[in-house]
C-alpha positions as CSV (number, residue, x, y, z in Angstrom):
1,M,-13.6,11.3,-6.6
2,T,-10.7,12.8,-5.6
3,G,-8.1,14.0,-7.9
4,V,-5.5,11.6,-9.8
5,R,-2.6,11.1,-7.8
6,A,-1.7,7.6,-9.3
7,V,-1.5,6.6,-12.9
8,L,-1.7,1.9,-12.9
9,F,-0.8,0.5,-16.2
10,N,-1.5,-2.6,-17.7
11,R,1.8,-4.2,-18.7
12,D,1.3,-6.1,-22.2
13,R,-0.3,-3.9,-25.2
14,V,-0.8,-0.6,-23.0
15,L,2.9,0.1,-22.0
16,L,4.1,-2.4,-24.5
17,R,3.9,-2.8,-28.1
18,D,2.5,-6.4,-27.4
19,A,3.1,-9.6,-24.4
20,P,6.6,-10.5,-24.3
21,R,7.7,-13.8,-24.7
22,S,11.4,-12.6,-22.7
23,A,13.2,-10.0,-21.7
24,E,14.7,-10.0,-25.5
25,D,10.9,-8.9,-26.8
26,V,10.5,-5.9,-24.8
27,R,9.4,-3.2,-26.6
28,P,7.8,-0.1,-25.3
29,A,4.8,1.8,-27.1
30,P,4.5,4.5,-28.8
31,G,4.3,7.0,-26.2
32,A,5.1,5.3,-23.3
33,A,8.2,6.8,-22.4
34,E,7.1,10.1,-22.8
35,T,4.1,9.9,-21.2
36,L,5.3,8.4,-18.2
37,R,8.2,11.2,-17.8
38,R,5.2,13.7,-18.0
39,L,3.4,12.2,-15.0
40,R,6.2,11.5,-12.9
41,R,7.0,15.2,-13.7
42,H,3.6,16.5,-12.0
43,G,4.2,14.6,-9.8
44,L,1.7,11.7,-10.3
45,R,3.4,8.3,-9.2
46,T,2.9,5.5,-11.4
47,G,2.7,1.2,-11.4
48,V,2.3,-1.5,-13.2
49,V,-0.8,-3.9,-13.1
50,T,0.1,-7.2,-14.8
51,R,-0.3,-10.6,-15.1
52,R,2.5,-13.6,-15.6
53,G,0.2,-15.2,-18.7
54,Q,2.1,-17.6,-20.8
55,L,5.6,-16.9,-18.5
56,T,7.1,-18.6,-16.2
57,E,7.8,-16.7,-12.9
58,T,11.9,-16.4,-13.7
59,E,10.8,-15.2,-17.2
60,T,7.8,-12.6,-15.9
61,R,10.6,-11.2,-13.4
62,R,13.0,-11.1,-16.2
63,V,10.6,-8.8,-18.0
64,D,9.5,-6.5,-15.8
65,T,13.3,-6.3,-14.6
66,R,13.4,-5.2,-18.2
67,V,10.2,-3.0,-18.5
68,D,12.1,-1.6,-15.5
69,E,15.1,-0.4,-17.1
70,I,13.7,0.7,-20.3
71,L,10.3,3.0,-19.0
72,G,10.8,2.8,-15.1
73,P,11.4,3.3,-12.4
74,F,7.7,2.5,-11.5
75,D,6.4,3.0,-7.3
76,V,5.0,-0.4,-7.6
77,W,4.3,-3.7,-9.4
78,A,1.4,-5.8,-8.8
79,V,2.0,-9.3,-10.6
80,C,-0.3,-11.8,-10.8
81,P,1.2,-15.0,-10.4
82,H,-0.8,-17.5,-11.9
83,G,-0.4,-19.4,-15.0
84,P,-3.9,-18.9,-17.7
85,D,-5.4,-22.0,-16.7
86,E,-5.1,-21.7,-12.9
87,D,-7.7,-20.3,-10.4
88,C,-7.1,-17.2,-10.0
89,R,-8.9,-14.0,-8.2
90,C,-6.3,-11.7,-9.3
91,R,-7.3,-11.2,-12.7
92,A,-9.1,-8.2,-14.4
93,P,-12.0,-8.0,-13.8
94,E,-11.4,-8.5,-10.0
95,P,-9.7,-5.5,-8.7
96,T,-7.7,-7.4,-6.3
97,L,-4.4,-6.2,-7.9
98,L,-5.4,-2.7,-8.2
99,L,-6.6,-2.4,-4.4
100,W,-2.8,-4.3,-3.6
101,A,-1.1,-1.3,-5.1
102,A,-3.1,1.4,-4.3
103,G,-2.4,0.3,-0.4
104,R,1.3,-0.2,-1.7
105,L,0.7,3.4,-2.6
106,C,-0.5,4.4,0.0
107,T,-3.2,6.2,-1.8
108,A,-7.1,5.4,-1.7
109,P,-8.1,3.3,-4.7
110,D,-10.5,6.9,-5.5
111,A,-7.0,8.9,-6.2
112,C,-6.2,6.0,-9.0
113,A,-6.6,5.7,-12.6
114,L,-5.7,2.4,-14.3
115,V,-4.7,2.4,-18.3
116,G,-5.9,-0.7,-19.3
117,E,-7.3,-1.9,-22.8
118,T,-10.3,-4.4,-22.2
119,A,-13.4,-4.1,-20.3
120,A,-12.4,-6.3,-17.5
121,D,-10.2,-4.0,-17.0
122,A,-12.5,-1.1,-16.6
123,E,-14.3,-3.6,-14.7
124,A,-11.8,-3.9,-12.1
125,A,-11.1,-0.4,-12.1
126,H,-15.1,0.4,-11.7
127,R,-15.1,-2.6,-8.4
128,A,-12.4,-0.6,-6.8
129,G,-13.6,3.0,-7.3
130,A,-10.8,3.7,-9.7
131,R,-10.9,5.8,-12.9
132,A,-10.4,4.1,-15.9
133,L,-9.3,5.0,-19.2
134,L,-9.2,2.5,-22.2
135,L,-7.0,3.1,-24.9
136,G,-9.3,3.8,-28.0
137,D,-6.2,2.2,-30.7
138,H,-7.1,-1.5,-29.6
139,P,-10.3,-3.8,-31.1
140,G,-13.1,-3.4,-29.5
141,T,-13.5,0.1,-28.5
142,A,-17.0,0.7,-29.1
143,E,-18.2,-1.5,-27.0
144,R,-16.2,-0.8,-24.3
145,A,-17.1,3.3,-24.3
146,A,-20.2,2.9,-22.0
147,A,-17.6,1.0,-19.4
148,A,-14.9,4.1,-19.4
149,E,-12.9,6.8,-20.6
150,V,-12.2,6.1,-23.8
151,V,-8.7,7.9,-24.9
152,P,-6.6,7.6,-28.6
153,D,-3.5,6.4,-27.3
154,L,-1.1,6.8,-24.3
155,T,0.2,10.6,-25.1
156,A,-4.0,11.6,-24.5
157,V,-3.8,9.6,-21.3
158,A,-0.6,12.2,-19.7
159,R,-2.6,15.2,-21.2
160,T,-5.6,14.3,-19.3
161,L,-4.4,13.9,-16.5
162,V,-2.0,16.2,-16.5
163,A,-4.3,18.9,-17.1
164,E,-6.5,18.2,-14.6
165,G,-4.0,18.2,-12.1
166,P,-3.3,15.8,-9.1
167,G,-5.6,15.6,-6.3
168,E,-6.0,17.3,-3.0
169,G,-5.0,14.7,-0.4
170,Q,-4.3,10.9,-0.5
171,G,-6.2,8.4,0.8
């Protein structure tokens, strides 16, 4: 595996405290802004891999624009356009969004890390050949520990990846 050159984040409950219902509900998770600044300062590209959830397409664009204003700019956004009741091959555990984001960054999937919160996130990263980092402050962390690296918070994500340094080459 090459070193990590890009870090992709889930939006809801990872970069944000919760799943917002509107752009006015956007609240960064503790440590999100500092983590992103540190990763970018060390030359790592950043992106968001997320799903629309209960929001309409228009609401999703407004929320994502607000996230980009507060925490961006992100190098890539990969958003599943499907609603929660639609048949979809985008959402985790499928690797589709992660692979698409890596392609847009011209970065091999094995040079990407996905920061998520669920076993499905870890599986999507594994299927794509990417590294999975799961936040340990969510319920069920013990069950997910075997599936990925568990980190206590976003600050630990930056500390871990910056200490390792970027990879030697891009795919």
